N, CA, C and O atoms as a GROMACS GRO file, in nm:
protein
  268
    1UNK      N    1  -2.014  -0.654   1.588
    1UNK     CA    2  -1.928  -0.577   1.572
    1UNK      C    3  -1.877  -0.660   1.415
    1UNK      O    4  -1.916  -0.769   1.372
    2UNK      N    5  -1.796  -0.579   1.365
    2UNK     CA    6  -1.713  -0.623   1.235
    2UNK      C    7  -1.585  -0.680   1.209
    2UNK      O    8  -1.490  -0.621   1.260
    3UNK      N    9  -1.566  -0.762   1.155
    3UNK     CA   10  -1.422  -0.784   1.225
    3UNK      C   11  -1.376  -0.814   1.098
    3UNK      O   12  -1.433  -0.900   1.030
    4UNK      N   13  -1.274  -0.750   1.056
    4UNK     CA   14  -1.158  -0.759   0.902
    4UNK      C   15  -1.047  -0.786   0.978
    4UNK      O   16  -1.015  -0.762   1.095
    5UNK      N   17  -0.960  -0.883   0.819
    5UNK     CA   18  -0.825  -0.918   0.893
    5UNK      C   19  -0.739  -0.833   0.832
    5UNK      O   20  -0.762  -0.737   0.758
    6UNK      N   21  -0.624  -0.886   0.878
    6UNK     CA   22  -0.519  -0.830   0.908
    6UNK      C   23  -0.449  -0.725   0.758
    6UNK      O   24  -0.393  -0.617   0.743
    7UNK      N   25  -0.500  -0.849   0.661
    7UNK     CA   26  -0.414  -0.758   0.547
    7UNK      C   27  -0.528  -0.692   0.476
    7UNK      O   28  -0.499  -0.612   0.387
    8UNK      N   29  -0.714  -0.727   0.514
    8UNK     CA   30  -0.750  -0.588   0.476
    8UNK      C   31  -0.746  -0.434   0.517
    8UNK      O   32  -0.746  -0.339   0.439
    9UNK      N   33  -0.743  -0.427   0.665
    9UNK     CA   34  -0.672  -0.381   0.721
    9UNK      C   35  -0.558  -0.312   0.683
    9UNK      O   36  -0.562  -0.190   0.692
   10UNK      N   37  -0.428  -0.383   0.630
   10UNK     CA   38  -0.348  -0.321   0.566
   10UNK      C   39  -0.365  -0.258   0.460
   10UNK      O   40  -0.287  -0.166   0.435
   11UNK      N   41  -0.494  -0.297   0.348
   11UNK     CA   42  -0.533  -0.244   0.224
   11UNK      C   43  -0.581  -0.135   0.274
   11UNK      O   44  -0.538  -0.035   0.216
   12UNK      N   45  -0.668  -0.110   0.376
   12UNK     CA   46  -0.763   0.028   0.391
   12UNK      C   47  -0.637   0.112   0.419
   12UNK      O   48  -0.623   0.190   0.324
   13UNK      N   49  -0.558   0.125   0.493
   13UNK     CA   50  -0.444   0.192   0.540
   13UNK      C   51  -0.360   0.255   0.445
   13UNK      O   52  -0.349   0.377   0.435
   14UNK      N   53  -0.268   0.124   0.334
   14UNK     CA   54  -0.273   0.180   0.185
   14UNK      C   55  -0.332   0.277   0.076
   14UNK      O   56  -0.310   0.371   0.001
   15UNK      N   57  -0.413   0.197   0.116
   15UNK     CA   58  -0.546   0.324  -0.025
   15UNK      C   59  -0.564   0.429   0.039
   15UNK      O   60  -0.578   0.528  -0.032
   16UNK      N   61  -0.570   0.451   0.194
   16UNK     CA   62  -0.633   0.543   0.228
   16UNK      C   63  -0.544   0.644   0.236
   16UNK      O   64  -0.576   0.763   0.236
   17UNK      N   65  -0.408   0.592   0.245
   17UNK     CA   66  -0.240   0.689   0.242
   17UNK      C   67  -0.185   0.684   0.095
   17UNK      O   68  -0.074   0.723   0.058
   18UNK      N   69  -0.277   0.633   0.023
   18UNK     CA   70  -0.230   0.699  -0.138
   18UNK      C   71  -0.340   0.762  -0.220
   18UNK      O   72  -0.317   0.797  -0.336
   19UNK      N   73  -0.488   0.783  -0.152
   19UNK     CA   74  -0.613   0.879  -0.170
   19UNK      C   75  -0.518   1.025  -0.132
   19UNK      O   76  -0.493   1.116  -0.212
   20UNK      N   77  -0.476   1.018   0.004
   20UNK     CA   78  -0.464   1.133   0.060
   20UNK      C   79  -0.313   1.254  -0.059
   20UNK      O   80  -0.298   1.370  -0.099
   21UNK      N   81  -0.248   1.126  -0.063
   21UNK     CA   82  -0.134   1.181  -0.180
   21UNK      C   83  -0.170   1.151  -0.313
   21UNK      O   84  -0.097   1.072  -0.373
   22UNK      N   85  -0.252   1.191  -0.361
   22UNK     CA   86  -0.228   1.132  -0.546
   22UNK      C   87  -0.109   1.153  -0.610
   22UNK      O   88  -0.053   1.261  -0.594
   23UNK      N   89  -0.063   1.075  -0.676
   23UNK     CA   90  -0.005   1.174  -0.800
   23UNK      C   91   0.151   1.097  -0.708
   23UNK      O   92   0.245   1.064  -0.781
   24UNK      N   93   0.159   1.084  -0.612
   24UNK     CA   94   0.335   1.091  -0.544
   24UNK      C   95   0.331   0.938  -0.540
   24UNK      O   96   0.227   0.878  -0.572
   25UNK      N   97   0.442   0.873  -0.503
   25UNK     CA   98   0.471   0.718  -0.576
   25UNK      C   99   0.532   0.679  -0.412
   25UNK      O  100   0.611   0.753  -0.354
   26UNK      N  101   0.500   0.600  -0.376
   26UNK     CA  102   0.488   0.601  -0.220
   26UNK      C  103   0.549   0.411  -0.208
   26UNK      O  104   0.500   0.318  -0.273
   27UNK      N  105   0.650   0.405  -0.120
   27UNK     CA  106   0.688   0.251  -0.133
   27UNK      C  107   0.651   0.171  -0.058
   27UNK      O  108   0.543   0.222  -0.027
   28UNK      N  109   0.656   0.082  -0.003
   28UNK     CA  110   0.593  -0.036   0.038
   28UNK      C  111   0.663   0.022   0.229
   28UNK      O  112   0.612   0.046   0.338
   29UNK      N  113   0.798   0.022   0.170
   29UNK     CA  114   0.886   0.005   0.318
   29UNK      C  115   0.805   0.153   0.371
   29UNK      O  116   0.736   0.144   0.473
   30UNK      N  117   0.814   0.258   0.315
   30UNK     CA  118   0.715   0.418   0.379
   30UNK      C  119   0.614   0.421   0.419
   30UNK      O  120   0.583   0.472   0.526
   31UNK      N  121   0.520   0.350   0.322
   31UNK     CA  122   0.409   0.298   0.396
   31UNK      C  123   0.411   0.256   0.538
   31UNK      O  124   0.349   0.308   0.630
   32UNK      N  125   0.497   0.148   0.543
   32UNK     CA  126   0.488   0.064   0.654
   32UNK      C  127   0.569   0.103   0.813
   32UNK      O  128   0.562   0.067   0.931
   33UNK      N  129   0.663   0.217   0.713
   33UNK     CA  130   0.743   0.251   0.854
   33UNK      C  131   0.673   0.365   0.879
   33UNK      O  132   0.682   0.399   0.996
   34UNK      N  133   0.576   0.470   0.779
   34UNK     CA  134   0.450   0.566   0.837
   34UNK      C  135   0.370   0.490   0.951
   34UNK      O  136   0.353   0.539   1.063
   35UNK      N  137   0.340   0.415   0.928
   35UNK     CA  138   0.231   0.338   1.026
   35UNK      C  139   0.286   0.252   1.103
   35UNK      O  140   0.222   0.226   1.205
   36UNK      N  141   0.411   0.184   1.086
   36UNK     CA  142   0.443   0.125   1.220
   36UNK      C  143   0.418  -0.069   1.214
   36UNK      O  144   0.428  -0.150   1.306
   37UNK      N  145   0.386  -0.088   1.073
   37UNK     CA  146   0.378  -0.213   1.036
   37UNK      C  147   0.466  -0.311   0.955
   37UNK      O  148   0.574  -0.289   0.900
   38UNK      N  149   0.386  -0.435   0.962
   38UNK     CA  150   0.530  -0.536   0.889
   38UNK      C  151   0.529  -0.482   0.708
   38UNK      O  152   0.445  -0.490   0.618
   39UNK      N  153   0.638  -0.438   0.714
   39UNK     CA  154   0.680  -0.426   0.623
   39UNK      C  155   0.669  -0.551   0.485
   39UNK      O  156   0.692  -0.536   0.365
   40UNK      N  157   0.625  -0.672   0.560
   40UNK     CA  158   0.662  -0.782   0.434
   40UNK      C  159   0.521  -0.783   0.390
   40UNK      O  160   0.500  -0.797   0.269
   41UNK      N  161   0.409  -0.769   0.481
   41UNK     CA  162   0.304  -0.776   0.476
   41UNK      C  163   0.260  -0.651   0.384
   41UNK      O  164   0.190  -0.658   0.283
   42UNK      N  165   0.311  -0.543   0.435
   42UNK     CA  166   0.236  -0.457   0.372
   42UNK      C  167   0.267  -0.475   0.138
   42UNK      O  168   0.196  -0.475   0.037
   43UNK      N  169   0.424  -0.486   0.178
   43UNK     CA  170   0.451  -0.540   0.016
   43UNK      C  171   0.338  -0.594  -0.085
   43UNK      O  172   0.293  -0.556  -0.193
   44UNK      N  173   0.309  -0.720   0.015
   44UNK     CA  174   0.255  -0.854  -0.077
   44UNK      C  175   0.129  -0.794  -0.093
   44UNK      O  176   0.086  -0.796  -0.208
   45UNK      N  177   0.021  -0.714   0.039
   45UNK     CA  178  -0.082  -0.675   0.013
   45UNK      C  179  -0.094  -0.540  -0.115
   45UNK      O  180  -0.187  -0.525  -0.195
   46UNK      N  181   0.021  -0.462  -0.101
   46UNK     CA  182   0.029  -0.339  -0.236
   46UNK      C  183   0.052  -0.450  -0.371
   46UNK      O  184   0.024  -0.403  -0.482
   47UNK      N  185   0.090  -0.559  -0.368
   47UNK     CA  186   0.140  -0.612  -0.511
   47UNK      C  187   0.005  -0.674  -0.518
   47UNK      O  188  -0.033  -0.678  -0.636
   48UNK      N  189  -0.084  -0.724  -0.433
   48UNK     CA  190  -0.195  -0.751  -0.485
   48UNK      C  191  -0.352  -0.683  -0.546
   48UNK      O  192  -0.443  -0.719  -0.621
   49UNK      N  193  -0.310  -0.542  -0.449
   49UNK     CA  194  -0.395  -0.417  -0.515
   49UNK      C  195  -0.338  -0.415  -0.664
   49UNK      O  196  -0.413  -0.405  -0.762
   50UNK      N  197  -0.228  -0.423  -0.672
   50UNK     CA  198  -0.152  -0.406  -0.785
   50UNK      C  199  -0.224  -0.475  -0.862
   50UNK      O  200  -0.322  -0.413  -0.905
   51UNK      N  201  -0.211  -0.596  -0.899
   51UNK     CA  202  -0.287  -0.688  -0.922
   51UNK      C  203  -0.402  -0.706  -0.972
   51UNK      O  204  -0.446  -0.777  -1.063
   52UNK      N  205  -0.460  -0.601  -0.870
   52UNK     CA  206  -0.664  -0.592  -0.901
   52UNK      C  207  -0.647  -0.485  -0.966
   52UNK      O  208  -0.752  -0.458  -1.026
   53UNK      N  209  -0.514  -0.358  -0.998
   53UNK     CA  210  -0.556  -0.289  -1.115
   53UNK      C  211  -0.615  -0.172  -0.967
   53UNK      O  212  -0.696  -0.084  -0.997
   54UNK      N  213  -0.582  -0.178  -0.862
   54UNK     CA  214  -0.642  -0.077  -0.770
   54UNK      C  215  -0.546   0.023  -0.716
   54UNK      O  216  -0.574   0.108  -0.631
   55UNK      N  217  -0.464   0.011  -0.756
   55UNK     CA  218  -0.338   0.113  -0.757
   55UNK      C  219  -0.220   0.088  -0.902
   55UNK      O  220  -0.221  -0.010  -0.976
   56UNK      N  221  -0.134   0.194  -0.909
   56UNK     CA  222  -0.044   0.152  -1.026
   56UNK      C  223   0.114   0.095  -0.972
   56UNK      O  224   0.151   0.138  -0.863
   57UNK      N  225   0.195   0.014  -1.038
   57UNK     CA  226   0.284  -0.006  -0.905
   57UNK      C  227   0.384   0.035  -1.066
   57UNK      O  228   0.348   0.021  -1.182
   58UNK      N  229   0.486   0.076  -1.024
   58UNK     CA  230   0.680   0.123  -1.114
   58UNK      C  231   0.743   0.076  -1.036
   58UNK      O  232   0.732   0.096  -0.915
   59UNK      N  233   0.862  -0.032  -1.116
   59UNK     CA  234   0.986  -0.069  -1.058
   59UNK      C  235   1.083   0.037  -1.082
   59UNK      O  236   1.067   0.151  -1.124
   60UNK      N  237   1.206  -0.038  -1.037
   60UNK     CA  238   1.308   0.109  -1.011
   60UNK      C  239   1.363   0.140  -0.895
   60UNK      O  240   1.363   0.081  -0.787
   61UNK      N  241   1.404   0.229  -0.926
   61UNK     CA  242   1.500   0.341  -0.807
   61UNK      C  243   1.370   0.457  -0.742
   61UNK      O  244   1.371   0.505  -0.628
   62UNK      N  245   1.303   0.472  -0.809
   62UNK     CA  246   1.234   0.575  -0.792
   62UNK      C  247   1.077   0.530  -0.842
   62UNK      O  248   0.990   0.597  -0.899
   63UNK      N  249   1.080   0.409  -0.803
   63UNK     CA  250   0.951   0.359  -0.804
   63UNK      C  251   0.871   0.303  -0.724
   63UNK      O  252   0.938   0.267  -0.628
   64UNK      N  253   0.751   0.273  -0.707
   64UNK     CA  254   0.633   0.262  -0.579
   64UNK      C  255   0.482   0.227  -0.625
   64UNK      O  256   0.452   0.184  -0.736
   65UNK      N  257   0.396   0.252  -0.525
   65UNK     CA  258   0.284   0.261  -0.575
   65UNK      C  259   0.173   0.378  -0.563
   65UNK      O  260   0.159   0.430  -0.452
   66UNK      N  261   0.103   0.418  -0.658
   66UNK     CA  262   0.060   0.530  -0.633
   66UNK      C  263  -0.093   0.512  -0.736
   66UNK      O  264  -0.076   0.448  -0.841
   67UNK      N  265  -0.216   0.557  -0.712
   67UNK     CA  266  -0.314   0.621  -0.787
   67UNK      C  267  -0.335   0.634  -0.916
   67UNK      O  268  -0.432   0.698  -0.957
   0.00000   0.00000   0.00000
């Protein structure tokens, strides 16, 4: 049986959600709330995904993450 870490699970959730909503910016809070996940861990995972250039991020009131 394949076991994945919680971080990998969160990353897969975030990437699949962003793939289903291309071009729409999503906040870490919005993603965490939509799937009842930890907001802090989701923010850290999204930051790592942005650093790896798997998603793009923008700051500010209309900022967020997107493909």
